[in-house]
N, C-alpha and C positions, 0 to 999 in steps of 0.2 A: 519599577521599570516601566515607565510610560512617559508619553509626551502629552501634556494637557491639550485636549481638543483635537489631537491628531491620531490617526489620519482624519482629515475632514471628510464627512460623509456626503457624497454626491451620487445618488442613485442613477442607474442607467436603465433604459427601457429594455424589455425583452430578457431580463435575467430572473432566475428563481429568487423567491423571498428568503429561502433558507437553504443551506448546504450542510450535509452531514460529512464531517471529516473522518475518514477511515485512517486512524493513526497507526503507522507501521514501524515507528522508531524502535520499539522494544524487540521486534523480530527482524524485519528486513534491515533496520538501521544498525543493529548490533551483530548480525550474523557474520559479517565479514571482518570483525575485529580480530586482530592477531592474538592479542593478550586476553586471557579469560576474564570475563567480567563476573564478579561474585554474584551468586544467586540473590543474596540480600539486596544488592545494588539494583539488580533488574526489578525485583519486587517493589522497591521504593520508587524507582523510575515510573513504573506503571501506576502506583498509587498517586504520585504527584501529577501525572498526566490526567488522571481522572479528576483530581482536585482542581485542575485548571479548566474543567468543563468538557473534556473530550469524552464522548459517549460510546465510541467504538475504538478499542485498543487491541491491536493484534499482539497476543501475549508471547507466543513461542511457536516452535515447530517440532512435531514428533517425527523427525527424520532420524536415520541411523547416525549415531555420533561420529562415525568414520567420515561422513560427508560434510557435516556442519558441526565441528567440535564445540563451537561457541554455544550451541543450543542443546548440548548433551544433558543439561539439567532440567529438561522439560517436566519430568515427573516430580521433581523437587519444587520447581517454581510454581506450577499451576495451582496446587492446593494453597499456596501462600497468598494468592491474589483472587481466589474465587469469590471472595466477599466484596470485591471492588464494585462500586456502583457504575458499571459500564459493561457493554457487550465485549466478550473476550474471545474473538476468533483465534483458532490455531491452525497451522498448516499440517496436513496429513498427506504423505506422498503415496500411500498404499494401504492395503487392508490392515497390516500390522500397525501402522501409524494410527489408523482410525480406532483400532482396538484399544491402544494405549490412551488415546484421547477420551474415548467413551468411558473407559474404566475410571477416569478422574472426574467425570461429570460434565465434559465439554458439551455445549449446546450449539456451537457455531464453528464450522470447520471450513477449510479451503483446500482445493487441489490446485496444482500448478502446472498448466499445460504450456505448450509452445506453438507459435504460429509457423515455425520453420523446422525443417528436418535437422539442420546443423545444430541448432540450440537444443533440440530434443535429445540428440545424441550426446552433446556436451554436458547438459544439465541433468538429464534423466537416464542416460546410457541406454536409450531405446529409440526406435524410430518414432515418428509422430503418431502413426497409427497404433503402434504397440503401446505407447504411453496412454492414448485415449482408451484403449482396451483395458488397461490396468485401472483407470479411473472409474470406468462404468460401474463395476460392482461396489466400489467405494462410495460413490454418490448414491447409488440405489439403497445401500444399507443405511447410510446416514439419514436419508429421507425416511426410510422405514422406522428409524429410531426417533423421528421428529426433530432432527437436527437441521439447522439452516446451513446451506452449502454455497460457498462463493467459488467461482472458477476464475483463476488468474490465467490470462493469456499473455505470454511474454513475446517480445520481438514483433509487436504489431505494426511498427512503422519503419523498421530497418533492422538488419542483422549484420554482425561484424564479418561473417563469412560469406553470406549470400547477397549482401547489399540490399537494395529496395525489396520490400515484401509486397506482392500483389494483394490488393485489398480483398479480392475474392477468396484468396487463400486464408486470410484472417477470418473472414466471415464464415468460411466452412468450419473452422475449428470452433468458433463461437457457437455456431448452430449445433455442432455435435455436443458441446457441453450443456447447452440449453435442453437438447433432446434427452440427455441423461437425467436432467432434473435440477441443474444448478439454478438457484434462486436469483443470483446476480453474477455478473461478469465484470472483471476489472481488466481494462485494456492497457497493457503495459508498453511504454516506450523505454525499453530496457537500457538502451545505449544513448537515449536522449537526442535522437536525430529528427524527431517529428517537427513539422511546422503546422500552423493553424489550418491551412487548406487541406492537408492530409487528414487532420482530425475531423473536420467537417465532412469530408468525403467518406471516411470510414463509418462515422455515426449514421450518415444518411443511408449508406448501403446496408448496414445492419438493420435499420428500420424497415427498409424494403424487403429484407429477408425474414421479417417477422419478429425481430428482437426489439422489444419496446425500450424506449429511452430510460424509463424508470428502473429497468433491470441492469443498467450499465453504470460503471464507475470508471474513472480514468486514473492512471498511475504514471506520472511523468518524471523523468530524470532531467537534470538541468545541465547536462554536458555542454550544450551549445547555447545556454542561456535562454532557451525557449519554453521552459516549463510553465511560467505564468501566462504567457501568450497562448499556449496550447490549452491551458485550463480555461481561460476566458472564452476561447472558441467553443469548448465543450459546454460551458455554462450557457452560452448563447443558443446552443442547440437544445438546451433543456436538461442537461445532466445535473444531478443534484448530489452525487457522491464523488468525492475527490480524495484520493489517497495522498498522504503526506507524512513526512518523518520529522519529528521534533528535532530542531537544531540542524536539519539537513543531513542527518546521519545516513550512512548506507551506501551500498554499491551492489555489485553482484560478483560472487566468487568465480562464476563460470563465464563471465563476459568482462574481460579486463578493461575494455574501454568505457564501461559503465561507471560513472561517477555518482555522487550523492543524489538521493531523492530530492524532490521538491520539499523545501523546508516548511514545516507547518506554520511557523511564525510569519514567513513571507506570504504564504497563502492567506492567513488570517488578516494580515495588514491590508491586502488587496480587497478581500471580501468585505471587511468592515468599512473600508473606504467607499465601497459600492452600495453600502446599506444592506448587505446580505447578512442575515443572522447565522451565527455558528454556535452560540452558547459557550464560546471559549473566552476565558479571561486572558488576554494577551500578556499582561504583566506577569501573572502566575506561570503561564506557559514559558515565557522567556526566562524566568528565574529557574524553572525546572531544567531547561536546556543548558543554562550556565552551570548549574550544579552537575549535570551529567558530563559536560565538557571537562569539569574539574576531575571527575572520576576517571575519565579517559586520558587525562593529562595533555589535552590540546584544546585550542579555541574552537568554538562552534563555527562551521562554515556558513551558517545562516546570516544573510546581510541584516535582517531585522534584529536578530539577537545581538549582533555586534553593535548596531546603531543604538539600540535601547540600553544595553548594558554599559556602553561607553558613556552615555549621557548621565548615568547614575554614578559614575566614578568621580 
């Protein structure tokens, strides 16, 4: 699944030499699937992603099964993939979730905050301040246990209920998570409304507020076709961590206007064309997404997967 000599490599000035892709397909990509995906399929998906060269693969979420039934098998899945040669972050919504993750030997966890009141109430059933108060002891304990902590911040660029989100409001939530001890932050465009100017403005403000660029990652959805443009703006600012989902899987169960994540293959095609190293074998990654699409019974939404798999037929 490749096109000889393509994409043509033409480097551009002012971009990082290497980007770490934070692969979210196995968690964020699958969490909204209506039909239960067998644990064995999820485990094989993670193994194939690692085999394609992805070094950070978000494995699952230790949330209550009532809220995300698709990930109710976290205790069963995680031991099956612990030996995979990749970092395997897991989502922990509270102390109980952290207890479950630590009991299985997790060494990399994530908490999921919101930049807006409306989404905090819809997603976490708490006010923004209440949700931050819940996360503080979780982050503190994780750090005490020597565990790496990622802080997700959703609705950074727009909210379906509140509309535009003030950049200062996003920066305040990011600052609170950093003060708790989060090692890195992922800036989420949950409903895919961001544009490059917004991205540059938010990154600049966070730097002014003391959050270094190397502690930031970006997480774009492609609802309005802006995900790659926004990613390029982030790269130009110096960001070197980009979230993406193999095959473009995913959405958000609590934000109905959120469509799929940026497809990892589409991201890799752009990065390789720019001469940016990823460590990812695009052919193997594409084959993995074609395989996963077969398991789900529908074609991959990734343009690159469709283009490359079509050429092989």
